N, C-alpha and C positions, 0 to 999 in steps of 0.2 A: 596352315597358314594360321596365325594368331597374331589377334592385337592385345593392350595390355596397355595402364598405366605402371608407367614406372618412377619411382620417385628420386631425382636428379638433383643435382645442386646447381643454383642460377651465378650470377655476377658476381652475386655480395654474398656468396656463400648458404643463403638460404635454402631449405629444402623446401621444391616444387615438383609434381607431378605431369610427367611428356608421358605421350602415348608414341609405340614403337608398335613397329612390325618383325614380326619373325619369320621365315618357313624352313621346314625341313624335308627330308625323302630321300629314297635307298638309290643308291647308282649299283650297276651291275653290267660288268663288262670282263672282256678278257686283255690280258700284259701282253707284253712282247713277244712273252715266250707260248703262249699258247691256254695258258693259266686262268682259269676263272679269278674275277673278282670282285668283291660285294661291299659295300659300307653305305654305313649313314651319314648324312651329311646335314650343320643346319647353315643358316643365314641369317647374318643378321644380328647374332649375339656370339659371344666369346669369352673365355675366361681369362681373364689377365692377372698375370703374377703380381703383387705387392711386396717390393723391395725397400726396405730398409739400412739406416747401418748398423752393422753391424755392435751392440752393446757389450759383448762378453769381449772382445777381445783382446788376447794378449802379445807383448812386445817381448823379444830378444831382447835380455836384459844387455847384450855385447852391443849391438846394432843400432838398437832404436826398431829396428823393421818389426812392422805387425807380423805375428804367426797366423795364422790364417785369414777365411777371407773376411772383407771387413765390410761388405755385404749380405745379408742375411731375409731368408722369402719371408714374409708372417702373413702366410694367404694368398686368396686369391680376391679378384672383385672381379665381378660379372658387367661384361661393357654392352651396351646394345647401340645400334649403329646407322639403324633406319628408322627414320620417326616420319611418322603418319602428318599430313597436310591433315588441316583444319577444314577447308573447302574438300564440298562433297567432290567437285569438278577433277582438283588436284590428284584427292586418293584414288578417286576411280582410274587416272592416268595413271599412278603409279602403282597400283594392284594390275592394270590391264599388262604393264611393262612389264613386270616380273612374271605375270602366269606367260604371256608371251605366243606361242603356237599351241599349245596348251588346252585341253578342256575344263574351262572354268568348272562346270557340270559333275567333273570328278575329285573335284578335290575338296576336304574338308577345312568347312573356315568354323575356326574356333575364337572366345573369348575368353582371356581367363585372367585370374582378379588372384591375384599373391597377396591381396591385405588381409586374407580370406586366415584362420588358423592355420585350416587345413586347404586351403590354396582351394582356387575353381576353377575348372577348363571345362566350357562348357562346346560342345561342337555340331548344335541343331540350327546353324545359320544357312541362309541359301545366300550364294554369288551376291543376288541383291542385295538383302540384310547386309551383308558383309560391307559394300561400296557402297548404301545410300546410307546407312544409321551411322550418324556418329559416338564416339567413346559411350558416352554419358545413354544414348538409349540403349547399344548393345546388351551396358551392365542392364537397365530397368526389363528393358524383354528377357536377359535371363535370368533374371530373378522373378519373372512371373510367370518362367514355366517352355521359358525357351523361343529360341526361333523359329521361322514357318517350317521347317523339317521335322519337327515332334507338335502332338494336339498339345503338351503343357497346360500342368496341374502346378498350383504352389498352396501355400496355407497365407492370407493373409494375417492382420496386426490378432484380430479373433479367434487365429484360429479355424478359422471356415475353408474347405479347401473349396478352391476357385478356377475357373478356366484362366489359361491368355487372354482372353475375352474379360474377365471380372466377373462373368455371372457364375452364380451358388453355383456348386456341385452337391457337397456332398454336407449336411446339418453336422458337425460334430457335436453339439451338445443331447441331439437324440439319437444320433448312428445309424440315421435313413440316409440311404445312397441315394445316387442316381440327380436328374437337375429337377428343380423344383424354384 
């Protein structure tokens, strides 16, 4: 299960960022013929084909009817469906409805950041972190070493190693390790 900020257009055509939720899993079962069937699935995001008028269409000189397709494919666009509410109680209610009778401690919770050139996916969050933190808090915690399921070490603006509580772990200038 993952939360991420996605650039979308508002009703005036301006680009804004909204928070969306996606989740994926693995299905395994038996068909009506008794054969095993396995499939991956993802809910909350799908690819929609972009259809545009065909600019290279030719016409029959005798009848004037078009030859070929009047429309053509021009790539795909990713559509997100599950918008995450800003309120903590509504967010918890939405996530609990999706989890249902499953065990929340067995689910991996991700913060995805598509803004970075290489992308970033952080799975170090517990259920409580994932439900209680806003998307900005998830982002800040992720950049400071990760959620509550990791020891969390990061480099500050000065290049010094710090743990997720902000304490100095290593002095980069002297090369001395350990807590100081």
